N, C-alpha and C positions, 0 to 999 in steps of 0.2 A: 565486562563484565564477572563475577568474583566463580569462580570454581566450585562445584560444591564438595565436602567430601563427605565419603562418611566412614561411622568407624565401627566399628565391628561389636556389638556386644557383650559382655562377657555375665560369667556367674562366677558364684562363689559355692565351691563346695569340699566336703571335709573327707581325708581317705588316710584310714589308717590312723584319726585323730589330730591330723597335717591341716590346716588349711590349704588349701591351693584356690586357684586366681584359674579358669580356665575359658576357651572361648564356645561362646553356645552355640549345641549341636554335637558338640563334642560326645563322642561315644566312652563305654566304660571300656572300648579295649585302649582307645587313644589316653584316656588318662592315667591308666596303668604305665604307660609309653611314657609320656607325659614325666609321674612324678618318680618312676623308677619304683614302685611300691614291690614287695616279696608277690609274687604267683608265680604256678604252675599250670603250664598248658590243662586244659581241658577239665580244672577245679571251678564249683562255683564258689560265688562272690554272695555277700550281701550288701544289700542298697535298703536305705530309709530315707522315705520319700517325705516332703512336706514336715522338716525333721523339727517340731518345739521341743526347746531344751530350757529346760528349768532346772536351778541350782537346789544340790538336796541339801536338807535341813540342818545333817548334822555331819561333818568331817569324820572319818574313821579312818581313813587312809595315810600317812606323812614318808612320807621320801626321804632318808635320810643318807645325805652326800659322805663319802667317808676317802679315807687319801689312799685306801683298798678297793673303792667300786662303791654302788649303791647300795641300798635293800629297802623292800620295802617293811615297812608297819602299821597293824591294824588294830585299832584298839577295839577291845572287849565292849559288849551292850550292858552297860550300868552306868550308874552315879557317881560313882566312889570318889574320893579325895586323890588318886594317884593320878585319876581322865581328866579331873580339872586340874590339878598340879600341871600333868604334862599340855593339855589344848590354854592353858594361860600362857604358861612360860618352854615352850617347846622350843620358839628360836633361842634363849637365852644358852640352847645347849651345844648350840653351835660354837666352832673352834676348842671344842674338849680334848683334852687324848686321852686314850687309854693311857691306865693308872694298874689295873694289872692284869693280867690272862692267865690262863692255869686250863685243864681238860673238861672243866664244867661250868665254867663261864669266861665274857668278854666286860670287863667293865671299865667308864669311862668316869673321869673328872679331876678331883673333887668339886662339887656345885653346894651352895649354902641356899637348901628349900626348907619349905614347912610341913615336911616330913615328923611325923610322930613314929618312934620306931620303937616294935615288938619283940623282948626277949625271946627267942625258944630258933627251930630250924623253921622253914618255910619253903613249903615245896614249891617245884617247878617243875612247868612240863617242857621237851626241845626247846629249842627258839622261840621261850617266852620273854617277857621283858617286865621288870620294876624297878623303884628307888631301893637303895639298901643307903643304911649309914652309916659309916664306918665306926666303929667304937660306940654306938647311940649317939654321937651326933651331928644335927642337922644342918651343921655346917660344913661335914665332912661326907655329904648325901654323891654318891656314885652312882650312874645310870649303868644298869648292867643285863645283858642278853647270856643266855641259858645254854651251851650248847649243846646238852645233852637233860637227859630228866633224872634228877637229885636234888636231897635237901640240903639244904646249908643256914646256919643261921650269917644273915646278911645286917641287921639292922632296918628290915623290911616293916613296913607298916603292915596294921591288919590284913587288910585286904590284899596284901596280895602281888602277883601279878597281874600290869592290867594292860598287855595284850597280847600280840606275836609277828614274828616275821614271818610272811608272807612269799618273799622275795630277795633274791640276793642273796641266800642261806649261804653257799660258798665265802661270799668275801666273810661273814663270820671265822671262818677259818681260818683264812689270811691278817688276819689282824694280829698286830703283838706290838711292844714299846718301839715309839715314835710314832705310830699313827697317830690318825686323829676323825676326830668328826668334824668335819670342815662347816657344813648346812643342812639345816630340817627343815621344809617344804611340807605343807599341807597339800593330797591329793584332791583338788576339789571335783568331785563327781557330779556330774550332771546327769540327770532322768530327762532319757529323749524318748518324744514321741511321733507316732506315724506310721505308716502303712511301710511294712517291710516287705521285701522279694527276696527270692534266693533262685540263684539264675546262674547257668553255666551263657550265654546267648551275651557274648563281648561287644555287640554291635546294637545294644540296648545305649540311648539316647538319655545323656544324663540331665536331669532338674537341676532348677537351681534349688539353693539352701540344703543340700540330700549328703547321705552319709556314706560312706562305701566301706568295706572291712574284706579285705584281697583275702590274710593269710591268717594263723593261730602261732603265736611264740610260746615255747613249751622250754621250763627252766626246769633243769634234770634236777631229782632231789640226792643232796652228797649221800643221804644216807642210804642209797639202792643205787650204786654201784653194777649189780647184775640186770637190777630192773632192767633201767636206763640204757642198756646195751639189747633188751630185747625193742623196748620202745624205738628204740633207732634202725634197727632191722625193721619193727611194723614200718618208716618213717623212711626208708631209705630213698626213695621215690617221688621225698619232699609232699606226700601226701597218704592222708587221712585216712581209708576210705570207710562210710560210713554205711554202716548194715543194717542197724538197730536204734532203735531212736525213742525212749521215753521222755515223760515230765520229768526226770531227777537225770539222764545221763542220756548219752550219743555212745555206742560202740565199732568199732570197728576187728572184725575174728579173722583175717587176715592168717594172724599167728596162731590159731583156735587147733587143742592139743599139741602147744607146745611147752614142754616145763619152762615156770622161770622160779626163782627163786623166791623166798618171802623173806621179805629182812624190812619193812617197816611199817609199823601200827599205828596210823595215824588218822582223824580224822577227815573223813572224806569231802570237805568241803566245797562249796563251790569253785569252780576248775580246778577242781584235785582230780590228778592223771593217776586210775591204778590198774593194775594187771590182776585178774587173776590166776589165784597159783595154786588151790587143789578142785577135784570136781569136775562137774558138767562144768564146759566153758572154760576150762585152764585154757590161758594164753592169751585169751582174749584183752585187751586194752581199751578202757571206756574212762571219759572225762565227764565232770560233774556240770550238773547244769544248775545242783542247790544242794545244802548242806545234807549229808546223810554221815552217819557213827561209822568211828573204825569198826573194823572187821576183821578177822585172826583168817580168811579166804583171800583176803585181796590188799594186796602189799601197795602201798602208795610212792609212785614212781619221779613224780613230777608235778608240777603248775602252772596251769595256764598266767603267762603275764601279760600277753597283748592277744586281743581278739575276740576276746572274751563275746562279743556281742557274735558273732560270725558263730558260737556254740548253740545260740542259743536258740541263732534259725536257723540249723542248718536240718536237713533234712535226710529220709532215708533215702539208698540207691546214689547216693552224692558225693563225689570225694573233695576235702577242703586241706589248702595249702598249708604244709606245717612244716616251721621252723621250731630248731631246737638251739635250748642256749645250755652248756657249752653245745656247739658242732660236734661229733662221733668223731675222735682221735684214732684213724684205724691207716693204715700202712702196706699191709697184704697187698699184694703183688708191683708192688713199686720197685725201682732199686734203690741200693743205699743212700746216693745222692740226692734223689727226689725225698726220698724219705727224712735228709735229712734234713734240706730246706722246710721242710711241713713240719715238722716238732720244731726246730730253730724260730719260728714264727710266733709258736707256743712257748719259747722259755723252757723245751722239754731236752734234755741227753737223749743222744742215741746211742747207743751201744752194738758194735756188730759183732754176731756170732755164728756163729755155722762156716758155710762158704761165703767169703767177705768179697771177693774180688769184684773188678766191676761191675761184669756181664751175671750177676748173682741176681738174684728175685726176692723179694721176701717174704717166705710163708707163714711165719710164725712172730709174735710179740707178744713180751710180758714184760708188765699186766698183761690182759685182753683186753683192761675195758677201759675205758676213754677216765671216768671219776679217780681213780687210782695213778692212771699215769698223769693226770692234770695236779693232782695231789703231792706227789713224788719225783716229780719234773725227770723222769729218767722212763725211758724203756728199754727194755734188754728185744734185738730182732735178729733172727736166725733166718738165714740165708739160705739158697740154693741155687747151683748155674740153672742158666735160664733152659735151657733144652730142658728140666725137669717138673714147668711149669707148661702145660699143652692150654688153648682156646678148643673150646668147646657152645655148639651151638645145641640148646635144647627147644624142643619139640613140645613149647610149649598148650597149643593150641590141638595138637594129638594124643599127646598123654598126661592129660593135669594131675591126675589118682598116681601115677607111676613117680613124675617128678616129685613130688610131695614128699612122697617117698626116699629117692634118691639126694635130693637138698638135703634132708632132714637128718641122710644116714654119714653125709660128708661134711654137714655144717654150713651148707650154702644158704641156708633157711638168714644165718646170722654173719657168716663170711664171708666177704669175697674169691677168698680162696678156700679149696675145701682137700684133704687128702686121700687117695684112693693108694691103696697096698696093692701091690702085686701079689697076687696068690699064685698064677701058674704062667708059661708060658710056652707054647707048643703050636707045631709047623705055623701058620699063617694068626692063630688064637692068644689075645691076649686075657688071660683072667684078673677080676679084684675082690677082693672083697673086703667093704667097707668095718672099719673099726667097730663104729655103734650100730645096735643089731636092732634096728626100726621096724625089720621085719615082722619083730615082736608083736609091736603094737600098729605097725601103718600095713591098710592091706591094699597085694599089687594082683588085683585080677586082671586076667586080660585085658589089654588095652593094647590098639594099635601094632597089633602080632602084622606078624610079614606075610604078605601071599605068595608069590613067586618067587625074590630071590632079595638075598641080603646085601645090600650096596656095601664098599668097602670102607672103613670109618665108621659106620654107625654103632651104635649105643645101644646095648640091649642089656634087659636086665631078664633075668627070668620071675614068673611071676609063680602066682601057690599051684598049678598046674602041673608043679614039677615040681621035685624031691630037696632042692637047691633052690631055693627061693631068697631071692635077693643079690644070687649073685649078679655081676657086672662085666659085662665082655664088651670084648673090637676084637675083628676081623682086617687083616690087610688084602682082603683076596674079596672080590664078591663071591655070593656061596649060596644056590638055590635050595642047599637041600636044610641047610643047620642054621641057627640062630648061631648071632656071638657070642653065647652066651655056651655056646657046642648043643644046645637043648634043638628039641622041636618047634617048627614056628609057630605052636599052638600053645608051647612054654616061655613064647617069648616076646614081652613089650620093648618097640626101639624107643627110645623116648633122645636122641639126639646125635650128634656126627661131631667127631674127634676134627677141628678145625687143620688141624697142625700132625698128621698122620707120620709125617718123616721125624717126631720127635720119638714116637714110642722103638724105634729100633734100638734106641742108645738103652733101654729097660731092661734090667735083668729081675728075674726069681730075687722077692725079697725086699726089695726098692722101692721105693713110692712115690706115685706120681702126683702130682699137684695140681688141678685143673681148677679154670677163672672161665667164669661165662664170656664169650663173647659179643661187645656191647654194640658191631656192627653187619647183624644178620647170617654173620660166620664168617665174611670176605676178610 
């Protein structure tokens, strides 16, 4: 008698654009684990069911593979000779070297084309692309990528630029003599239709031929190094928390009220990430769902390079997983050895400063932003003895508004380590005054005030019921009468506790105590 065998049924799905074959009955959770897809616990994912796809009628995007990395260009919506020329011959421009580069542009070539050059300067916006005939000779045509907005005589055709770089912009700044285009490929766009759901239930069973989107990748704009740091701080836990949704954008207000430098005036087309820099809503971060014009109140800091489908499905009240390219370069709180290993992997030189012994911890870095560090390939790190870095546990559930002030005043909104200068030490009381006068624009109303006793090591902030508003204090002994700043209980907000109170003994007037939030609930 022949033994029957059962074969498990399989289904085919797409996970973040990659085809995966899974056993029938697989849950979203299992699919994420099997595919190792980027995902932050608790965030929402998008699923398109019963997917029907059709190829888009017009190809607008092209990936340009270079010896320094990939960049993507998008063609403009017109029917110019340059677009026709590119669409018909883009493969011919592969294996083309960098001919020249300067502060304005990078040019690849030469190549022979049918371009009809026009004499006179042509206006180029930042990251625009055009054909230019050297010496007005079509046999000496170059493919020119603009690095900044400028005007120059390139022997360009009358229509001027025909497209722009929408991702991989950092690659342009790394290109030089000896580099080359390796190949050019069209980005085949598929229009998908079907029912979509936006959920957090990872036990949902997948259907055949569905598409799953678990994360969004944002490529930071080289022209917005300070804005990039603002965004890094916003998504430091790997999530974008959606509290506002419209047909045009989604927004995260986690850093509402925090100032952000205006750096980059660009159109906010689909996928653009920007931060409001003035007026109501300062500090909020937005991601565009459709095309919008440039604004003098909104600085563009990056663009979505993967996961735009998730942006289109997003709903208010949920969080989505966010990754950035590049990732933030931050060595504060590390020892020099750990920092050196981290920076070496990025090709960045570490220069030690301050206290440089083996027990040092890093409390400052220069440059203080990631894009400038990666551009200059060097960072100077200032160390202090480990005894001056103190772990603290903060009570977000008990004093959220006061902690908004506290973190802002000492910089913990943006960095893992914050300075607290010692103002005065007397008896069993240590008083600190933050360098940033955040109390001018951050309210400190009574919140989590002590009732019967203040415990040793608890961190207190003087609230607006007293003159010394914004003062920070810690006591080394329990006190049934006064708060950590020496104020009566009604004028004191308890915001957390020192995890390592023994380190207070080494401080004296004028010293700086550096604090770092404990990642293990104060244990």
